[in-house]
mmCIF file of the N, C-alpha and C atoms, coordinates in Angstrom:
data_MODEL
# 
_entry.id   MODEL 
# 
loop_
_atom_site.group_PDB 
_atom_site.id 
_atom_site.type_symbol 
_atom_site.label_atom_id 
_atom_site.label_alt_id 
_atom_site.label_comp_id 
_atom_site.label_asym_id 
_atom_site.label_entity_id 
_atom_site.label_seq_id 
_atom_site.pdbx_PDB_ins_code 
_atom_site.Cartn_x 
_atom_site.Cartn_y 
_atom_site.Cartn_z 
_atom_site.occupancy 
_atom_site.B_iso_or_equiv 
_atom_site.pdbx_formal_charge 
_atom_site.auth_seq_id 
_atom_site.auth_comp_id 
_atom_site.auth_asym_id 
_atom_site.auth_atom_id 
_atom_site.pdbx_PDB_model_num 
ATOM 1   N N  . ARG A 1 1  ? -2.049  7.364  23.432 1.00 0.00 ? 1  ARG A N  1 
ATOM 2   C CA . ARG A 1 1  ? -3.246  7.764  22.714 1.00 0.00 ? 1  ARG A CA 1 
ATOM 3   C C  . ARG A 1 1  ? -3.406  9.269  22.864 1.00 0.00 ? 1  ARG A C  1 
ATOM 4   N N  . ILE A 1 2  ? -3.598  9.925  21.738 1.00 0.00 ? 2  ILE A N  1 
ATOM 5   C CA . ILE A 1 2  ? -3.733  11.377 21.714 1.00 0.00 ? 2  ILE A CA 1 
ATOM 6   C C  . ILE A 1 2  ? -5.101  11.728 21.127 1.00 0.00 ? 2  ILE A C  1 
ATOM 7   N N  . LEU A 1 3  ? -5.765  12.700 21.738 1.00 0.00 ? 3  LEU A N  1 
ATOM 8   C CA . LEU A 1 3  ? -7.073  13.166 21.286 1.00 0.00 ? 3  LEU A CA 1 
ATOM 9   C C  . LEU A 1 3  ? -6.926  14.587 20.752 1.00 0.00 ? 3  LEU A C  1 
ATOM 10  N N  . HIS A 1 4  ? -7.520  14.836 19.592 1.00 0.00 ? 4  HIS A N  1 
ATOM 11  C CA . HIS A 1 4  ? -7.501  16.179 18.996 1.00 0.00 ? 4  HIS A CA 1 
ATOM 12  C C  . HIS A 1 4  ? -8.932  16.546 18.616 1.00 0.00 ? 4  HIS A C  1 
ATOM 13  N N  . ILE A 1 5  ? -9.434  17.630 19.197 1.00 0.00 ? 5  ILE A N  1 
ATOM 14  C CA . ILE A 1 5  ? -10.777 18.130 18.898 1.00 0.00 ? 5  ILE A CA 1 
ATOM 15  C C  . ILE A 1 5  ? -10.604 19.441 18.138 1.00 0.00 ? 5  ILE A C  1 
ATOM 16  N N  . HIS A 1 6  ? -11.342 19.570 17.042 1.00 0.00 ? 6  HIS A N  1 
ATOM 17  C CA . HIS A 1 6  ? -11.124 20.710 16.151 1.00 0.00 ? 6  HIS A CA 1 
ATOM 18  C C  . HIS A 1 6  ? -12.419 21.123 15.456 1.00 0.00 ? 6  HIS A C  1 
ATOM 19  N N  . ARG A 1 7  ? -12.392 22.338 14.901 1.00 0.00 ? 7  ARG A N  1 
ATOM 20  C CA . ARG A 1 7  ? -13.500 22.758 14.037 1.00 0.00 ? 7  ARG A CA 1 
ATOM 21  C C  . ARG A 1 7  ? -13.456 21.891 12.785 1.00 0.00 ? 7  ARG A C  1 
ATOM 22  N N  . ASN A 1 8  ? -14.608 21.529 12.283 1.00 0.00 ? 8  ASN A N  1 
ATOM 23  C CA . ASN A 1 8  ? -14.690 20.656 11.111 1.00 0.00 ? 8  ASN A CA 1 
ATOM 24  C C  . ASN A 1 8  ? -14.477 21.478 9.840  1.00 0.00 ? 8  ASN A C  1 
ATOM 25  N N  . VAL A 1 9  ? -13.205 21.649 9.499  1.00 0.00 ? 9  VAL A N  1 
ATOM 26  C CA . VAL A 1 9  ? -12.828 22.370 8.280  1.00 0.00 ? 9  VAL A CA 1 
ATOM 27  C C  . VAL A 1 9  ? -11.881 21.487 7.468  1.00 0.00 ? 9  VAL A C  1 
ATOM 28  N N  . PRO A 1 10 ? -11.864 21.653 6.154  1.00 0.00 ? 10 PRO A N  1 
ATOM 29  C CA . PRO A 1 10 ? -10.999 20.817 5.324  1.00 0.00 ? 10 PRO A CA 1 
ATOM 30  C C  . PRO A 1 10 ? -9.516  20.975 5.676  1.00 0.00 ? 10 PRO A C  1 
ATOM 31  N N  . GLY A 1 11 ? -8.808  19.861 5.664  1.00 0.00 ? 11 GLY A N  1 
ATOM 32  C CA . GLY A 1 11 ? -7.360  19.877 5.802  1.00 0.00 ? 11 GLY A CA 1 
ATOM 33  C C  . GLY A 1 11 ? -6.799  19.610 7.180  1.00 0.00 ? 11 GLY A C  1 
ATOM 34  N N  . VAL A 1 12 ? -7.639  19.552 8.204  1.00 0.00 ? 12 VAL A N  1 
ATOM 35  C CA . VAL A 1 12 ? -7.118  19.358 9.559  1.00 0.00 ? 12 VAL A CA 1 
ATOM 36  C C  . VAL A 1 12 ? -6.454  17.989 9.699  1.00 0.00 ? 12 VAL A C  1 
ATOM 37  N N  . LEU A 1 13 ? -7.098  16.937 9.236  1.00 0.00 ? 13 LEU A N  1 
ATOM 38  C CA . LEU A 1 13 ? -6.513  15.596 9.359  1.00 0.00 ? 13 LEU A CA 1 
ATOM 39  C C  . LEU A 1 13 ? -5.185  15.513 8.607  1.00 0.00 ? 13 LEU A C  1 
ATOM 40  N N  . SER A 1 14 ? -5.119  16.137 7.461  1.00 0.00 ? 14 SER A N  1 
ATOM 41  C CA . SER A 1 14 ? -3.872  16.166 6.695  1.00 0.00 ? 14 SER A CA 1 
ATOM 42  C C  . SER A 1 14 ? -2.760  16.858 7.482  1.00 0.00 ? 14 SER A C  1 
ATOM 43  N N  . GLN A 1 15 ? -3.085  17.964 8.135  1.00 0.00 ? 15 GLN A N  1 
ATOM 44  C CA . GLN A 1 15 ? -2.087  18.680 8.937  1.00 0.00 ? 15 GLN A CA 1 
ATOM 45  C C  . GLN A 1 15 ? -1.618  17.838 10.123 1.00 0.00 ? 15 GLN A C  1 
ATOM 46  N N  . ILE A 1 16 ? -2.543  17.119 10.741 1.00 0.00 ? 16 ILE A N  1 
ATOM 47  C CA . ILE A 1 16 ? -2.179  16.229 11.847 1.00 0.00 ? 16 ILE A CA 1 
ATOM 48  C C  . ILE A 1 16 ? -1.223  15.150 11.351 1.00 0.00 ? 16 ILE A C  1 
ATOM 49  N N  . ASN A 1 17 ? -1.571  14.517 10.253 1.00 0.00 ? 17 ASN A N  1 
ATOM 50  C CA . ASN A 1 17 ? -0.718  13.452 9.721  1.00 0.00 ? 17 ASN A CA 1 
ATOM 51  C C  . ASN A 1 17 ? 0.652   13.983 9.299  1.00 0.00 ? 17 ASN A C  1 
ATOM 52  N N  . ASP A 1 18 ? 0.702   15.217 8.795  1.00 0.00 ? 18 ASP A N  1 
ATOM 53  C CA . ASP A 1 18 ? 1.981   15.836 8.433  1.00 0.00 ? 18 ASP A CA 1 
ATOM 54  C C  . ASP A 1 18 ? 2.892   15.989 9.653  1.00 0.00 ? 18 ASP A C  1 
ATOM 55  N N  . ILE A 1 19 ? 2.314   16.316 10.795 1.00 0.00 ? 19 ILE A N  1 
ATOM 56  C CA . ILE A 1 19 ? 3.094   16.468 12.028 1.00 0.00 ? 19 ILE A CA 1 
ATOM 57  C C  . ILE A 1 19 ? 3.788   15.151 12.376 1.00 0.00 ? 19 ILE A C  1 
ATOM 58  N N  . PHE A 1 20 ? 3.065   14.058 12.278 1.00 0.00 ? 20 PHE A N  1 
ATOM 59  C CA . PHE A 1 20 ? 3.655   12.748 12.565 1.00 0.00 ? 20 PHE A CA 1 
ATOM 60  C C  . PHE A 1 20 ? 4.731   12.410 11.534 1.00 0.00 ? 20 PHE A C  1 
ATOM 61  N N  . ARG A 1 21 ? 4.426   12.642 10.265 1.00 0.00 ? 21 ARG A N  1 
ATOM 62  C CA . ARG A 1 21 ? 5.382   12.356 9.196  1.00 0.00 ? 21 ARG A CA 1 
ATOM 63  C C  . ARG A 1 21 ? 6.670   13.146 9.377  1.00 0.00 ? 21 ARG A C  1 
ATOM 64  N N  . ASP A 1 22 ? 6.531   14.435 9.668  1.00 0.00 ? 22 ASP A N  1 
ATOM 65  C CA . ASP A 1 22 ? 7.703   15.300 9.802  1.00 0.00 ? 22 ASP A CA 1 
ATOM 66  C C  . ASP A 1 22 ? 8.615   14.871 10.949 1.00 0.00 ? 22 ASP A C  1 
ATOM 67  N N  . ARG A 1 23 ? 8.057   14.202 11.945 1.00 0.00 ? 23 ARG A N  1 
ATOM 68  C CA . ARG A 1 23 ? 8.838   13.744 13.095 1.00 0.00 ? 23 ARG A CA 1 
ATOM 69  C C  . ARG A 1 23 ? 9.263   12.280 12.964 1.00 0.00 ? 23 ARG A C  1 
ATOM 70  N N  . GLY A 1 24 ? 8.841   11.638 11.880 1.00 0.00 ? 24 GLY A N  1 
ATOM 71  C CA . GLY A 1 24 ? 9.202   10.240 11.661 1.00 0.00 ? 24 GLY A CA 1 
ATOM 72  C C  . GLY A 1 24 ? 8.547   9.293  12.645 1.00 0.00 ? 24 GLY A C  1 
ATOM 73  N N  . ILE A 1 25 ? 7.354   9.656  13.127 1.00 0.00 ? 25 ILE A N  1 
ATOM 74  C CA . ILE A 1 25 ? 6.636   8.836  14.108 1.00 0.00 ? 25 ILE A CA 1 
ATOM 75  C C  . ILE A 1 25 ? 5.466   8.154  13.412 1.00 0.00 ? 25 ILE A C  1 
ATOM 76  N N  . ASN A 1 26 ? 5.388   6.842  13.552 1.00 0.00 ? 26 ASN A N  1 
ATOM 77  C CA . ASN A 1 26 ? 4.339   6.057  12.910 1.00 0.00 ? 26 ASN A CA 1 
ATOM 78  C C  . ASN A 1 26 ? 3.043   6.115  13.718 1.00 0.00 ? 26 ASN A C  1 
ATOM 79  N N  . ILE A 1 27 ? 1.927   6.216  13.030 1.00 0.00 ? 27 ILE A N  1 
ATOM 80  C CA . ILE A 1 27 ? 0.608   6.148  13.654 1.00 0.00 ? 27 ILE A CA 1 
ATOM 81  C C  . ILE A 1 27 ? 0.194   4.685  13.698 1.00 0.00 ? 27 ILE A C  1 
ATOM 82  N N  . ASP A 1 28 ? -0.079  4.174  14.914 1.00 0.00 ? 28 ASP A N  1 
ATOM 83  C CA . ASP A 1 28 ? -0.490  2.780  15.081 1.00 0.00 ? 28 ASP A CA 1 
ATOM 84  C C  . ASP A 1 28 ? -1.965  2.576  14.732 1.00 0.00 ? 28 ASP A C  1 
ATOM 85  N N  . GLY A 1 29 ? -2.784  3.581  14.997 1.00 0.00 ? 29 GLY A N  1 
ATOM 86  C CA . GLY A 1 29 ? -4.210  3.511  14.696 1.00 0.00 ? 29 GLY A CA 1 
ATOM 87  C C  . GLY A 1 29 ? -4.802  4.907  14.751 1.00 0.00 ? 29 GLY A C  1 
ATOM 88  N N  . GLN A 1 30 ? -5.913  5.104  14.028 1.00 0.00 ? 30 GLN A N  1 
ATOM 89  C CA . GLN A 1 30 ? -6.506  6.438  13.960 1.00 0.00 ? 30 GLN A CA 1 
ATOM 90  C C  . GLN A 1 30 ? -8.007  6.303  13.750 1.00 0.00 ? 30 GLN A C  1 
ATOM 91  N N  . PHE A 1 31 ? -8.782  7.125  14.482 1.00 0.00 ? 31 PHE A N  1 
ATOM 92  C CA . PHE A 1 31 ? -10.230 7.132  14.349 1.00 0.00 ? 31 PHE A CA 1 
ATOM 93  C C  . PHE A 1 31 ? -10.684 8.582  14.266 1.00 0.00 ? 31 PHE A C  1 
ATOM 94  N N  . LEU A 1 32 ? -11.464 8.901  13.238 1.00 0.00 ? 32 LEU A N  1 
ATOM 95  C CA . LEU A 1 32 ? -11.968 10.261 13.033 1.00 0.00 ? 32 LEU A CA 1 
ATOM 96  C C  . LEU A 1 32 ? -13.489 10.228 13.012 1.00 0.00 ? 32 LEU A C  1 
ATOM 97  N N  . ARG A 1 33 ? -14.091 11.206 13.683 1.00 0.00 ? 33 ARG A N  1 
ATOM 98  C CA . ARG A 1 33 ? -15.544 11.366 13.638 1.00 0.00 ? 33 ARG A CA 1 
ATOM 99  C C  . ARG A 1 33 ? -15.824 12.865 13.587 1.00 0.00 ? 33 ARG A C  1 
ATOM 100 N N  . THR A 1 34 ? -16.795 13.255 12.778 1.00 0.00 ? 34 THR A N  1 
ATOM 101 C CA . THR A 1 34 ? -17.150 14.668 12.669 1.00 0.00 ? 34 THR A CA 1 
ATOM 102 C C  . THR A 1 34 ? -18.659 14.843 12.703 1.00 0.00 ? 34 THR A C  1 
ATOM 103 N N  . ASP A 1 35 ? -19.071 16.060 13.046 1.00 0.00 ? 35 ASP A N  1 
ATOM 104 C CA . ASP A 1 35 ? -20.432 16.512 12.789 1.00 0.00 ? 35 ASP A CA 1 
ATOM 105 C C  . ASP A 1 35 ? -20.268 17.793 11.969 1.00 0.00 ? 35 ASP A C  1 
ATOM 106 N N  . PRO A 1 36 ? -21.323 18.494 11.629 1.00 0.00 ? 36 PRO A N  1 
ATOM 107 C CA . PRO A 1 36 ? -21.151 19.662 10.759 1.00 0.00 ? 36 PRO A CA 1 
ATOM 108 C C  . PRO A 1 36 ? -20.216 20.751 11.309 1.00 0.00 ? 36 PRO A C  1 
ATOM 109 N N  . LYS A 1 37 ? -20.037 20.829 12.632 1.00 0.00 ? 37 LYS A N  1 
ATOM 110 C CA . LYS A 1 37 ? -19.226 21.903 13.204 1.00 0.00 ? 37 LYS A CA 1 
ATOM 111 C C  . LYS A 1 37 ? -17.912 21.441 13.834 1.00 0.00 ? 37 LYS A C  1 
ATOM 112 N N  . VAL A 1 38 ? -17.896 20.253 14.416 1.00 0.00 ? 38 VAL A N  1 
ATOM 113 C CA . VAL A 1 38 ? -16.743 19.807 15.199 1.00 0.00 ? 38 VAL A CA 1 
ATOM 114 C C  . VAL A 1 38 ? -16.297 18.426 14.745 1.00 0.00 ? 38 VAL A C  1 
ATOM 115 N N  . GLY A 1 39 ? -14.990 18.211 14.794 1.00 0.00 ? 39 GLY A N  1 
ATOM 116 C CA . GLY A 1 39 ? -14.441 16.892 14.514 1.00 0.00 ? 39 GLY A CA 1 
ATOM 117 C C  . GLY A 1 39 ? -13.515 16.477 15.636 1.00 0.00 ? 39 GLY A C  1 
ATOM 118 N N  . TYR A 1 40 ? -13.344 15.175 15.785 1.00 0.00 ? 40 TYR A N  1 
ATOM 119 C CA . TYR A 1 40 ? -12.331 14.710 16.724 1.00 0.00 ? 40 TYR A CA 1 
ATOM 120 C C  . TYR A 1 40 ? -11.639 13.503 16.136 1.00 0.00 ? 40 TYR A C  1 
ATOM 121 N N  . VAL A 1 41 ? -10.368 13.407 16.462 1.00 0.00 ? 41 VAL A N  1 
ATOM 122 C CA . VAL A 1 41 ? -9.566  12.280 16.003 1.00 0.00 ? 41 VAL A CA 1 
ATOM 123 C C  . VAL A 1 41 ? -8.838  11.706 17.212 1.00 0.00 ? 41 VAL A C  1 
ATOM 124 N N  . VAL A 1 42 ? -8.872  10.381 17.303 1.00 0.00 ? 42 VAL A N  1 
ATOM 125 C CA . VAL A 1 42 ? -8.145  9.653  18.333 1.00 0.00 ? 42 VAL A CA 1 
ATOM 126 C C  . VAL A 1 42 ? -7.003  8.940  17.624 1.00 0.00 ? 42 VAL A C  1 
ATOM 127 N N  . ILE A 1 43 ? -5.790  9.152  18.109 1.00 0.00 ? 43 ILE A N  1 
ATOM 128 C CA . ILE A 1 43 ? -4.608  8.608  17.450 1.00 0.00 ? 43 ILE A CA 1 
ATOM 129 C C  . ILE A 1 43 ? -3.842  7.738  18.439 1.00 0.00 ? 43 ILE A C  1 
ATOM 130 N N  . ASP A 1 44 ? -3.628  6.488  18.068 1.00 0.00 ? 44 ASP A N  1 
ATOM 131 C CA . ASP A 1 44 ? -2.776  5.596  18.848 1.00 0.00 ? 44 ASP A CA 1 
ATOM 132 C C  . ASP A 1 44 ? -1.382  5.648  18.262 1.00 0.00 ? 44 ASP A C  1 
ATOM 133 N N  . VAL A 1 45 ? -0.413  5.837  19.143 1.00 0.00 ? 45 VAL A N  1 
ATOM 134 C CA . VAL A 1 45 ? 0.968   6.001  18.705 1.00 0.00 ? 45 VAL A CA 1 
ATOM 135 C C  . VAL A 1 45 ? 1.902   5.413  19.756 1.00 0.00 ? 45 VAL A C  1 
ATOM 136 N N  . THR A 1 46 ? 3.002   4.862  19.297 1.00 0.00 ? 46 THR A N  1 
ATOM 137 C CA . THR A 1 46 ? 4.057   4.424  20.202 1.00 0.00 ? 46 THR A CA 1 
ATOM 138 C C  . THR A 1 46 ? 5.141   5.491  20.169 1.00 0.00 ? 46 THR A C  1 
ATOM 139 N N  . ALA A 1 47 ? 5.249   6.251  21.265 1.00 0.00 ? 47 ALA A N  1 
ATOM 140 C CA . ALA A 1 47 ? 6.206   7.359  21.324 1.00 0.00 ? 47 ALA A CA 1 
ATOM 141 C C  . ALA A 1 47 ? 6.611   7.577  22.775 1.00 0.00 ? 47 ALA A C  1 
ATOM 142 N N  . ASP A 1 48 ? 7.802   8.127  22.964 1.00 0.00 ? 48 ASP A N  1 
ATOM 143 C CA . ASP A 1 48 ? 8.232   8.431  24.326 1.00 0.00 ? 48 ASP A CA 1 
ATOM 144 C C  . ASP A 1 48 ? 7.607   9.757  24.774 1.00 0.00 ? 48 ASP A C  1 
ATOM 145 N N  . GLU A 1 49 ? 7.845   10.123 26.028 1.00 0.00 ? 49 GLU A N  1 
ATOM 146 C CA . GLU A 1 49 ? 7.211   11.313 26.599 1.00 0.00 ? 49 GLU A CA 1 
ATOM 147 C C  . GLU A 1 49 ? 7.603   12.590 25.858 1.00 0.00 ? 49 GLU A C  1 
ATOM 148 N N  . GLU A 1 50 ? 8.860   12.706 25.493 1.00 0.00 ? 50 GLU A N  1 
ATOM 149 C CA . GLU A 1 50 ? 9.323   13.898 24.770 1.00 0.00 ? 50 GLU A CA 1 
ATOM 150 C C  . GLU A 1 50 ? 8.642   14.011 23.403 1.00 0.00 ? 50 GLU A C  1 
ATOM 151 N N  . GLN A 1 51 ? 8.547   12.906 22.684 1.00 0.00 ? 51 GLN A N  1 
ATOM 152 C CA . GLN A 1 51 ? 7.880   12.905 21.377 1.00 0.00 ? 51 GLN A CA 1 
ATOM 153 C C  . GLN A 1 51 ? 6.399   13.236 21.532 1.00 0.00 ? 51 GLN A C  1 
ATOM 154 N N  . THR A 1 52 ? 5.768   12.653 22.543 1.00 0.00 ? 52 THR A N  1 
ATOM 155 C CA . THR A 1 52 ? 4.344   12.889 22.767 1.00 0.00 ? 52 THR A CA 1 
ATOM 156 C C  . THR A 1 52 ? 4.077   14.361 23.066 1.00 0.00 ? 52 THR A C  1 
ATOM 157 N N  . THR A 1 53 ? 4.927   14.970 23.879 1.00 0.00 ? 53 THR A N  1 
ATOM 158 C CA . THR A 1 53 ? 4.782   16.398 24.180 1.00 0.00 ? 53 THR A CA 1 
ATOM 159 C C  . THR A 1 53 ? 4.935   17.235 22.915 1.00 0.00 ? 53 THR A C  1 
ATOM 160 N N  . SER A 1 54 ? 5.921   16.910 22.098 1.00 0.00 ? 54 SER A N  1 
ATOM 161 C CA . SER A 1 54 ? 6.142   17.625 20.839 1.00 0.00 ? 54 SER A CA 1 
ATOM 162 C C  . SER A 1 54 ? 4.936   17.487 19.912 1.00 0.00 ? 54 SER A C  1 
ATOM 163 N N  . LEU A 1 55 ? 4.390   16.284 19.820 1.00 0.00 ? 55 LEU A N  1 
ATOM 164 C CA . LEU A 1 55 ? 3.209   16.050 18.982 1.00 0.00 ? 55 LEU A CA 1 
ATOM 165 C C  . LEU A 1 55 ? 2.025   16.878 19.471 1.00 0.00 ? 55 LEU A C  1 
ATOM 166 N N  . ARG A 1 56 ? 1.768   16.832 20.781 1.00 0.00 ? 56 ARG A N  1 
ATOM 167 C CA . ARG A 1 56 ? 0.628   17.553 21.340 1.00 0.00 ? 56 ARG A CA 1 
ATOM 168 C C  . ARG A 1 56 ? 0.760   19.051 21.104 1.00 0.00 ? 56 ARG A C  1 
ATOM 169 N N  . GLU A 1 57 ? 1.945   19.597 21.325 1.00 0.00 ? 57 GLU A N  1 
ATOM 170 C CA . GLU A 1 57 ? 2.153   21.037 21.127 1.00 0.00 ? 57 GLU A CA 1 
ATOM 171 C C  . GLU A 1 57 ? 1.965   21.431 19.665 1.00 0.00 ? 57 GLU A C  1 
ATOM 172 N N  . ALA A 1 58 ? 2.478   20.633 18.754 1.00 0.00 ? 58 ALA A N  1 
ATOM 173 C CA . ALA A 1 58 ? 2.327   20.932 17.324 1.00 0.00 ? 58 ALA A CA 1 
ATOM 174 C C  . ALA A 1 58 ? 0.867   20.822 16.894 1.00 0.00 ? 58 ALA A C  1 
ATOM 175 N N  . MET A 1 59 ? 0.165   19.816 17.407 1.00 0.00 ? 59 MET A N  1 
ATOM 176 C CA . MET A 1 59 ? -1.251  19.661 17.062 1.00 0.00 ? 59 MET A CA 1 
ATOM 177 C C  . MET A 1 59 ? -2.083  20.804 17.630 1.00 0.00 ? 59 MET A C  1 
ATOM 178 N N  . ALA A 1 60 ? -1.730  21.287 18.811 1.00 0.00 ? 60 ALA A N  1 
ATOM 179 C CA . ALA A 1 60 ? -2.456  22.404 19.423 1.00 0.00 ? 60 ALA A CA 1 
ATOM 180 C C  . ALA A 1 60 ? -2.315  23.682 18.600 1.00 0.00 ? 60 ALA A C  1 
ATOM 181 N N  . ALA A 1 61 ? -1.235  23.789 17.832 1.00 0.00 ? 61 ALA A N  1 
ATOM 182 C CA . ALA A 1 61 ? -0.989  24.988 17.023 1.00 0.00 ? 61 ALA A CA 1 
ATOM 183 C C  . ALA A 1 61 ? -1.719  24.973 15.679 1.00 0.00 ? 61 ALA A C  1 
ATOM 184 N N  . ILE A 1 62 ? -2.362  23.874 15.331 1.00 0.00 ? 62 ILE A N  1 
ATOM 185 C CA . ILE A 1 62 ? -3.109  23.804 14.070 1.00 0.00 ? 62 ILE A CA 1 
ATOM 186 C C  . ILE A 1 62 ? -4.305  24.754 14.153 1.00 0.00 ? 62 ILE A C  1 
ATOM 187 N N  . PRO A 1 63 ? -4.486  25.628 13.162 1.00 0.00 ? 63 PRO A N  1 
ATOM 188 C CA . PRO A 1 63 ? -5.651  26.514 13.170 1.00 0.00 ? 63 PRO A CA 1 
ATOM 189 C C  . PRO A 1 63 ? -6.951  25.707 13.250 1.00 0.00 ? 63 PRO A C  1 
ATOM 190 N N  . GLY A 1 64 ? -7.857  26.154 14.097 1.00 0.00 ? 64 GLY A N  1 
ATOM 191 C CA . GLY A 1 64 ? -9.133  25.468 14.268 1.00 0.00 ? 64 GLY A CA 1 
ATOM 192 C C  . GLY A 1 64 ? -9.141  24.461 15.398 1.00 0.00 ? 64 GLY A C  1 
ATOM 193 N N  . THR A 1 65 ? -7.989  24.247 16.032 1.00 0.00 ? 65 THR A N  1 
ATOM 194 C CA . THR A 1 65 ? -7.918  23.303 17.148 1.00 0.00 ? 65 THR A CA 1 
ATOM 195 C C  . THR A 1 65 ? -8.691  23.854 18.336 1.00 0.00 ? 65 THR A C  1 
ATOM 196 N N  . LEU A 1 66 ? -9.524  23.007 18.926 1.00 0.00 ? 66 LEU A N  1 
ATOM 197 C CA . LEU A 1 66 ? -10.262 23.376 20.128 1.00 0.00 ? 66 LEU A CA 1 
ATOM 198 C C  . LEU A 1 66 ? -9.590  22.816 21.378 1.00 0.00 ? 66 LEU A C  1 
ATOM 199 N N  . ARG A 1 67 ? -9.039  21.597 21.270 1.00 0.00 ? 67 ARG A N  1 
ATOM 200 C CA . ARG A 1 67 ? -8.368  20.974 22.415 1.00 0.00 ? 67 ARG A CA 1 
ATOM 201 C C  . ARG A 1 67 ? -7.528  19.796 21.958 1.00 0.00 ? 67 ARG A C  1 
ATOM 202 N N  . THR A 1 68 ? -6.403  19.605 22.616 1.00 0.00 ? 68 THR A N  1 
ATOM 203 C CA . THR A 1 68 ? -5.615  18.386 22.440 1.00 0.00 ? 68 THR A CA 1 
ATOM 204 C C  . THR A 1 68 ? -5.360  17.810 23.825 1.00 0.00 ? 68 THR A C  1 
ATOM 205 N N  . ARG A 1 69 ? -5.267  16.498 23.886 1.00 0.00 ? 69 ARG A N  1 
ATOM 206 C CA . ARG A 1 69 ? -5.018  15.852 25.171 1.00 0.00 ? 69 ARG A CA 1 
ATOM 207 C C  . ARG A 1 69 ? -4.304  14.536 24.940 1.00 0.00 ? 69 ARG A C  1 
ATOM 208 N N  . VAL A 1 70 ? -3.327  14.255 25.774 1.00 0.00 ? 70 VAL A N  1 
ATOM 209 C CA . VAL A 1 70 ? -2.691  12.945 25.782 1.00 0.00 ? 70 VAL A CA 1 
ATOM 210 C C  . VAL A 1 70 ? -3.461  12.103 26.788 1.00 0.00 ? 70 VAL A C  1 
ATOM 211 N N  . LEU A 1 71 ? -4.088  11.028 26.299 1.00 0.00 ? 71 LEU A N  1 
ATOM 212 C CA . LEU A 1 71 ? -4.889  10.190 27.187 1.00 0.00 ? 71 LEU A CA 1 
ATOM 213 C C  . LEU A 1 71 ? -4.026  9.193  27.945 1.00 0.00 ? 71 LEU A C  1 
ATOM 214 N N  . TYR A 1 72 ? -3.087  8.568  27.260 1.00 0.00 ? 72 TYR A N  1 
ATOM 215 C CA . TYR A 1 72 ? -2.105  7.673  27.895 1.00 0.00 ? 72 TYR A CA 1 
ATOM 216 C C  . TYR A 1 72 ? -1.050  7.313  26.897 1.00 0.00 ? 72 TYR A C  1 
# 
């Protein structure tokens, strides 16, 4: 499970999903919640440690990202 907290601007979720697509990693589940300034998405994924690290680093590089964290 990966958590991504970001500024609530258009296109962030699309960029996150592109990262998974580009790596050929399927999203098992996804939950998004926003308020006028901040959004967060929780993503369930089946991936090994190397893939998870790559995902987290790529998501952290998205403009507007406030924090990313691998929960488990």
